[in-house]
C-alpha positions in Angstrom: -2.6 -25.8 8.9 0.1 -25.9 11.6 1.9 -22.6 12.2 4.3 -19.6 10.3 7.0 -21.4 8.9 5.9 -24.8 9.9 3.9 -27.3 7.8 0.2 -25.9 7.6 2.3 -24.4 9.3 2.5 -27.3 9.1 0.2 -23.4 10.6 2.5 -20.8 11.9 -2.1 -27.5 8.2 -12.5 -31.7 -2.8 -18.3 -34.0 -7.7 -19.4 -34.0 -4.3 -23.2 -35.5 -3.4 -22.1 -38.4 -5.9 -24.1 -42.0 -4.9 -22.0 -44.3 -3.0 -22.3 -47.0 -5.6 -20.7 -44.6 -8.3 -17.8 -43.7 -5.7 -17.3 -47.0 -5.0 -18.0 -48.8 -8.0 -19.8 -51.6 -6.6 -20.3 -55.2 -8.1 -21.9 -55.7 -11.1 -25.1 -57.9 -11.2 -24.8 -61.2 -10.5 -21.4 -61.1 -9.6 -19.9 -63.7 -6.8 -17.2 -63.1 -4.1 -15.5 -66.6 -5.3 -15.4 -64.6 -8.8 -13.6 -61.8 -7.5 -11.2 -63.8 -5.3 -7.4 -64.3 -6.6 -5.7 -65.1 -3.2 -2.2 -65.1 -4.2 -0.8 -69.0 -3.6 3.4 -68.2 -3.3 4.5 -68.3 -0.3 5.2 -64.4 1.3 8.1 -62.8 3.0 7.4 -61.3 6.5 11.0 -60.3 7.5 10.6 -56.6 6.5 9.9 -53.9 8.2 6.0 -53.6 9.2 4.2 -50.8 7.5 0.6 -49.5 7.4 -1.4 -49.8 4.1 -4.6 -49.3 3.0 -6.9 -51.0 0.7 -9.6 -50.2 -1.3 -12.3 -52.3 -2.6 -14.2 -52.3 -5.3 -17.8 -53.5 -4.1 -19.6 -54.3 -1.0 -19.4 -56.5 1.9 -19.2 -59.9 0.1 -16.1 -58.4 -2.0 -14.6 -56.9 0.9 -15.0 -60.4 2.6 -12.8 -62.1 -0.2 -10.2 -59.3 -0.4 -9.8 -59.8 3.5 -8.6 -63.2 2.7 -6.2 -62.0 -0.3 -4.9 -60.0 2.5 -3.9 -62.7 5.0 -2.8 -64.6 1.9 -0.5 -61.8 1.0 0.9 -61.5 4.6 -1.3 -58.9 5.7 -3.2 -58.4 8.8 -6.5 -56.2 8.9 -6.5 -53.6 11.2 -10.0 -52.5 10.7 -12.2 -52.6 7.7 -14.5 -49.5 6.7 -16.7 -51.8 4.4 -19.3 -48.6 4.3 -16.7 -46.9 2.2 -14.2 -50.0 0.9 -11.3 -49.0 2.8 -9.1 -51.6 4.6 -6.6 -50.5 6.8 -3.6 -53.6 6.9 -0.1 -54.0 8.3 2.2 -55.8 7.0 5.9 -57.2 6.7 6.1 -58.3 3.3 8.0 -55.8 1.4 5.5 -56.9 -1.8 2.3 -56.7 0.1 1.0 -54.1 -1.9 2.3 -55.4 -5.3 0.2 -58.4 -4.4 -2.9 -57.2 -3.0 -3.0 -55.2 -6.1 -3.8 -58.4 -8.5 -6.7 -59.7 -6.4 -9.9 -59.4 -7.6 -12.3 -56.5 -6.4 -8.9 -54.5 -5.0 -8.8 -51.0 -6.6 -6.1 -49.6 -5.0 -3.7 -50.2 -2.3 -0.5 -48.4 -0.8 1.6 -47.9 2.0 0.4 -45.1 4.1 4.0 -44.0 5.1 7.5 -44.8 3.9 9.4 -45.2 7.9 7.9 -48.5 9.7 5.7 -48.5 12.0 8.5 -48.6 14.8 10.0 -45.6 14.0 9.0 -42.4 15.5 9.9 -39.0 13.8 11.0 -35.5 14.7 8.4 -33.6 12.7 6.9 -30.7 14.6 3.4 -29.0 13.9 3.9 -26.2 16.5 6.6 -23.9 14.7 5.4 -19.8 14.9 3.8 -19.8 18.3 4.3 -16.6 20.7 3.6 -16.5 24.2 1.0 -14.1 25.6 2.8 -11.9 28.2 1.2 -11.2 31.5 1.4 -7.6 30.4 -0.7 -8.0 27.3 -3.0 -10.1 29.2 -3.9 -7.7 31.9 -3.9 -4.8 29.6 -6.7 -6.6 27.6 -8.9 -7.0 30.8 -8.6 -3.7 31.7 -9.7 -2.4 28.2 -12.3 -5.4 27.8 -16.0 -4.3 27.6 -18.7 -5.6 29.9 -19.9 -7.7 26.7 -16.4 -9.0 26.1 -14.4 -11.7 27.5 -11.2 -10.9 29.4 -8.9 -11.3 26.4 -10.8 -10.6 23.4 -9.4 -6.9 23.1 -6.5 -8.9 21.7 -8.8 -11.0 18.9 -8.5 -8.8 15.7 -9.7 -11.6 13.8 -13.3 -11.1 15.4 -14.2 -8.0 13.9 -12.3 -8.4 10.9 -15.2 -11.1 9.9 -17.7 -9.1 12.1 -18.1 -12.0 14.5 -18.3 -9.4 17.2 -21.6 -8.2 15.9 -22.7 -11.6 15.2 -22.3 -12.4 19.1 -25.1 -9.4 19.9 -27.6 -12.1 17.7 -26.6 -15.1 18.9 -24.0 -17.2 19.9 -25.0 -20.1 17.9 -27.0 -23.4 18.9 -25.8 -26.3 20.8 -27.4 -28.6 18.3 -24.4 -27.8 16.1 -21.0 -29.7 16.6 -17.9 -29.1 15.0 -15.3 -31.8 15.0 -11.8 -30.6 15.5 -9.6 -33.2 13.1 -6.0 -32.4 14.5 -3.6 -33.2 17.1 -5.8 -33.6 19.9 -7.9 -31.2 21.9 -7.8 -30.7 25.7 -11.1 -30.3 26.7 -10.2 -29.6 30.5 -9.3 -26.0 29.5 -11.6 -23.3 30.9 -12.8 -21.9 27.9 -13.5 -25.6 25.9 -14.9 -27.6 28.6 -18.3 -26.2 28.5 -18.8 -26.4 24.6 -17.0 -29.8 24.3 -18.9 -33.4 23.8 -17.1 -36.3 25.0 -19.3 -38.6 23.4 -18.7 -37.5 19.8 -14.9 -37.3 20.6 -12.1 -40.0 19.9 -8.6 -40.9 19.3 -8.1 -42.4 15.6 -4.4 -42.3 15.3 -3.9 -45.9 14.9 -6.5 -45.8 11.9 -9.1 -47.5 14.2 -11.3 -45.5 16.7 -10.1 -45.6 20.2 -13.1 -43.8 22.8 -11.1 -44.4 25.9 -11.9 -41.4 28.1 -9.5 -38.6 27.6 -7.7 -40.5 24.7 -8.6 -37.4 22.2 -6.4 -35.1 24.3 -2.7 -34.0 23.1 -0.3 -35.9 25.3 2.3 -34.1 27.5 4.9 -33.0 25.5 2.7 -33.3 21.9 1.3 -29.8 20.1 -1.2 -27.8 21.1 -2.0 -27.3 17.5 -5.6 -28.8 18.1 -6.3 -27.2 20.9 -5.5 -23.8 19.6 -7.7 -24.3 16.8 -10.6 -25.6 18.8 -10.6 -21.9 20.7 -10.8 -20.3 17.4 -14.1 -22.4 16.6 -15.8 -22.5 19.7 -14.3 -21.0 23.1 -17.0 -20.1 25.2 -18.2 -16.7 25.9 -18.0 -17.2 29.7 -16.1 -14.0 30.9 -12.6 -15.3 30.9 -9.9 -16.1 28.2 -10.7 -15.8 24.6 -14.4 -15.9 22.6 -14.8 -18.4 19.8 -16.3 -17.4 16.3 -19.5 -19.6 17.3 -19.2 -19.9 21.3 -22.2 -21.5 21.8 -21.7 -24.6 19.5 -20.5 -27.7 20.6 -16.7 -29.3 19.9 -15.4 -32.7 19.2 -12.0 -33.7 19.3 -10.8 -36.4 16.6 -7.0 -36.9 17.1 -5.2 -38.0 14.1 -1.7 -36.9 15.0 1.0 -39.2 15.7 2.5 -38.2 19.1 5.8 -37.1 16.8 3.1 -35.2 14.5 2.5 -36.7 11.5 -1.1 -37.5 10.2 -1.0 -40.6 8.1 -4.0 -41.6 5.9 -5.6 -44.2 7.9 -6.0 -42.0 10.8 -7.1 -39.3 8.8 -10.0 -42.0 6.8 -11.1 -43.1 10.5 -11.5 -39.1 11.4 -13.7 -38.7 8.8 -15.6 -41.9 8.9 -15.9 -41.1 12.7 -17.4 -37.6 12.0 -19.9 -38.9 9.5 -21.2 -41.5 11.9 -21.4 -39.5 15.1 -23.3 -36.6 13.9 -20.9 -33.9 13.3 -21.9 -30.9 11.3 -18.6 -29.6 10.4 -15.1 -30.7 10.5 -11.9 -28.6 10.7 -8.8 -29.9 9.0 -5.8 -27.9 9.5 -3.1 -30.3 8.6 -2.0 -32.2 5.1 -1.9 -35.9 5.2 1.7 -37.2 5.6 4.0 -38.2 4.5 3.5 -36.8 1.0 2.6 -32.9 0.7 1.3 -33.6 -2.6 0.3 -37.0 -3.6 0.4 -37.9 -7.3 -2.4 -40.2 -9.1 0.6 -41.7 -11.2 2.3 -43.3 -8.5 0.4 -46.5 -7.2 0.8 -45.9 -3.5 0.0 -42.3 -3.4 -3.0 -43.0 -5.8 -4.2 -45.3 -3.1 -3.9 -42.9 -0.3 -6.0 -40.0 -2.0 -8.6 -42.4 -3.4 -8.9 -43.8 0.7 -9.3 -40.5 1.8 -11.7 -39.1 -1.1 -13.9 -42.1 0.2 -14.0 -40.7 3.5 -14.8 -37.2 2.6 -17.3 -38.0 0.4 -19.2 -40.7 2.7 -18.9 -37.7 5.6 -20.8 -35.4 2.8 -23.4 -37.6 2.1 -24.1 -37.9 5.9 -24.3 -34.1 6.3 -21.0 -33.1 7.4 -19.2 -30.1 5.7 -15.6 -30.5 5.7 -13.0 -27.4 5.8 -9.7 -27.3 5.6 -6.5 -25.4 5.4 -4.7 -24.2 2.2 -1.3 -24.9 3.5 1.4 -22.3 4.2 4.1 -22.7 1.4 3.0 -19.6 -0.9 2.6 -22.4 -3.5 -0.1 -21.4 -6.6 -1.9 -24.4 -6.2 -3.4 -23.7 -10.0 0.0 -23.6 -11.6 1.3 -25.8 -14.2 4.0 -26.9 -11.7 5.1 -26.9 -8.1 8.4 -27.7 -6.4 7.6 -30.3 -3.7 11.4 -30.8 -1.5 9.8 -32.0 1.7 8.5 -35.2 0.6 8.1 -37.7 1.9 8.9 -36.0 5.1 8.8 -39.4 7.5 12.0 -40.3 5.8 14.3 -39.4 3.3 12.5 -36.2 1.2 13.4 -35.5 -2.4 13.1 -32.7 -4.7 10.5 -33.2 -7.1 8.4 -31.0 -9.6 4.7 -32.0 -9.7 1.4 -31.0 -11.6 -1.3 -29.8 -9.0 -4.1 -31.1 -11.1 -2.4 -34.7 -10.8 -0.7 -34.1 -7.6 -3.0 -33.4 -4.5 -2.1 -31.5 -0.7 -5.2 -33.6 0.5 -7.7 -33.4 2.2 -7.8 -29.6 1.2 -7.6 -30.0 -2.6 -10.3 -33.2 -2.5 -13.8 -32.2 -4.4 -16.4 -31.0 -2.0 -14.2 -29.7 0.8 -13.9 -25.7 1.5 -10.2 -24.9 0.9 -9.0 -21.6 2.9 -6.6 -19.3 2.5 -5.1 -16.9 4.7 -5.6 -13.1 5.2 -3.0 -11.0 7.5 -3.9 -8.1 9.9 -4.0 -6.2 7.0 -6.6 -7.7 5.3 -4.4 -9.1 2.5 -3.3 -12.5 1.4 -0.4 -13.9 4.2 2.5 -13.9 2.6 2.9 -17.6 3.4 -0.7 -18.5 2.2 -1.0 -21.0 -0.9 -3.6 -19.8 -3.4 -4.8 -20.5 -6.8 -8.1 -19.6 -8.7 -10.5 -22.3 -8.8 -8.6 -24.1 -5.8 -9.5 -21.4 -2.8 -13.1 -21.1 -2.0 -12.7 -18.5 0.8 -10.4 -16.9 2.8 -9.8 -15.7 6.6 -8.0 -14.4 9.2 -4.9 -16.5 9.7 -2.4 -13.6 11.1 1.1 -12.6 10.3 4.2 -10.6 11.7 2.3 -7.2 11.3 1.0 -5.5 14.0 -2.6 -4.5 14.2 -3.9 -1.4 15.0 -7.5 -1.1 16.4 -9.2 2.0 16.2 -8.4 4.3 19.3 -6.6 1.7 21.0 -3.0 0.3 21.4 -1.6 -1.9 18.4 -1.9 -5.5 18.8 -0.4 -8.8 17.9 -0.6 -9.9 14.2 -1.0 -13.6 15.0 -4.0 -15.1 16.0 -4.8 -15.8 20.0 -6.4 -18.7 21.1 -6.1 -21.6 23.8 -3.4 -23.8 24.6 -2.7 -26.8 27.0 -3.0 -26.7 30.3 -5.8 -23.5 30.8 -3.3 -21.2 28.8 -3.4 -18.9 25.7 -0.8 -18.3 23.1 -0.8 -16.6 19.6 -0.3 -18.5 16.5 -0.8 -18.1 12.7 -1.0 -19.6 9.6 -3.7 -21.5 7.5 -4.2 -23.4 10.2 -5.8 -20.6 11.9 -7.7 -19.2 8.9 -9.5 -22.7 8.5 -11.3 -22.6 12.0 -12.6 -19.0 11.2 -14.8 -20.4 8.1 -15.7 -23.4 10.4 -16.7 -21.0 12.9 -19.2 -19.1 10.4 -20.3 -22.9 8.8 -21.2 -23.5 12.3 -23.5 -20.2 13.0 -25.0 -20.8 9.4 -25.9 -24.5 10.2 -27.4 -22.8 13.8 -29.3 -20.5 11.8 -30.6 -23.3 9.4 -30.9 -26.3 11.1 -32.3 -27.8 8.2 -30.1 -27.2 5.9 -27.3 -29.9 4.1 -24.1 -29.7 3.1 -24.0 -28.1 -0.3 -26.9 -25.6 0.8 -24.4 -24.7 3.6 -21.6 -23.9 1.7 -23.8 -21.8 -1.1 -24.7 -20.0 1.8 -21.1 -19.6 2.9 -19.9 -18.5 -0.7 -22.8 -15.9 -1.0 -22.0 -14.7 2.8 -18.4 -13.8 1.7 -17.2 -10.0 2.0 -16.2 -9.9 -2.0 -12.6 -8.6 -2.0 -11.2 -8.2 -5.6 -7.5 -9.2 -6.5 -4.6 -7.8 -4.6 -2.3 -6.7 -7.9 0.4 -5.9 -7.7 1.1 -8.3 -4.7 4.5 -6.8 -2.8 3.6 -7.7 0.6 7.0 -7.4 1.6 7.8 -4.1 0.1 10.7 -4.9 -1.5 9.8 -4.1 -5.0 9.0 -7.4 -6.0 6.0 -9.1 -6.6 5.9 -11.9 -4.4 2.4 -13.5 -6.4 -0.2 -12.9 -9.1 -3.8 -13.0 -8.3 -6.2 -14.4 -11.1 -9.9 -13.7 -11.3 -12.3 -11.5 -10.7 -13.6 -9.9 -7.4 -16.5 -12.6 -6.9 -13.9 -15.4 -7.3 -10.2 -15.4 -7.3 -7.0 -17.0 -6.3 -6.2 -14.8 -3.5 -9.5 -14.6 -1.8 -12.1 -16.9 -3.1 -15.7 -16.1 -3.2 -14.4 -13.5 -0.4 -13.5 -13.1 3.3 -15.9 -14.9 5.5 -18.6 -13.2 7.0 -19.9 -14.0 10.9 -22.8 -11.2 10.8 -24.1 -12.5 7.5 -24.1 -15.7 8.8 -26.9 -15.1 11.5 -29.0 -12.5 10.0 -29.4 -14.4 6.4 
């Protein structure tokens, strides 16, 4: 998600195919907009802090129209309305806005997307766990590189770990396939990313409304390079320089959803999925959780609305042909446990410790129906110490890196983190489930290249069937201190550590 010791690192970041009428609960036959309108009549307060909200509507265009009138009457201003999924993004300074608008006919749920005012900037970073690539490492790698390898590829132990190096001997993937990096922005000027980048399919969704101004999808100076790193793992070009992506022949799109201070809010995430759905993006990678709640709970009116909005967006994207992939998280949580202590939420104001039930409180988008949830493995091929896990939650595993050095056959040991692209044309190491998820997205891009007519359900089925089965690691004492660090449940074909197995790029191009 974002890096070691950070939030999905923050690395070192969910029934699919339901008809839209079922997922949104469209109007019963004969109902009119007038029958659904219940605009509050009382005067509204407008001197509170300005907050952002999502309002989820029950029905089609006519219902949305009446709800928009109720929004205005409740002291709200519509920022953007995604009528295709019944989600409206609103700003309001009325402290009672959510309470009032929930009473309006046609509103299913509504909630504030943050606990800090829009004008307040936080201080959360998604860039922890980064290590620089030294000049000596780069020179030594270039000297070892074969004619078939890019200059830094000898440092990419993660490619042979999923047989991507062998897959590249057959194909690099199709330029007709596009992977959208929903993240902190992508620096498309990087020489390893520029050859594969699609500006036409890129946008800035931070406000909740897409901005297609040239370069708006890039991280600004001082912002995180997280999305740029993720992009390189997926599709850095095989061009004789730098690193090689898992699918170096496919296209990349940058969909920026992170604020300058590093928060991924619901309105931006909804915008990102809808943008992907409507711009021919085949796969999205999501190496984050949606702020400010590490786990959003369905028994809280605000948080329930946030889950509903993003669920509608992910389902819409899948209906349009997009496979959504997400990082499982870096807190070493068992996501299938009866309870988890979340002491970091809300992370944009004052966090408070709370015990939650992960069956009712979700890390989203990773735990939403239909989303491919990816855990991380380290240099030893075992579940990384930080990676979240959970039987029935994890779908597949992929290299995310850890602090253990990787010892390639007949070669010097290399850094056990994941080497990829950074801003300003550079390269660095990061670790986390944020780095694992793009490996799975890259393999899916290879599968899509091999099976261009396959839809999301078929692509996911192939991903799971082709994965290298890995039995539970029990006892799991990753730091060798004599204490069990986690318990893996399930069999070889499906378990809490590795899901259906470790993704396999070679099978992706030969099946």
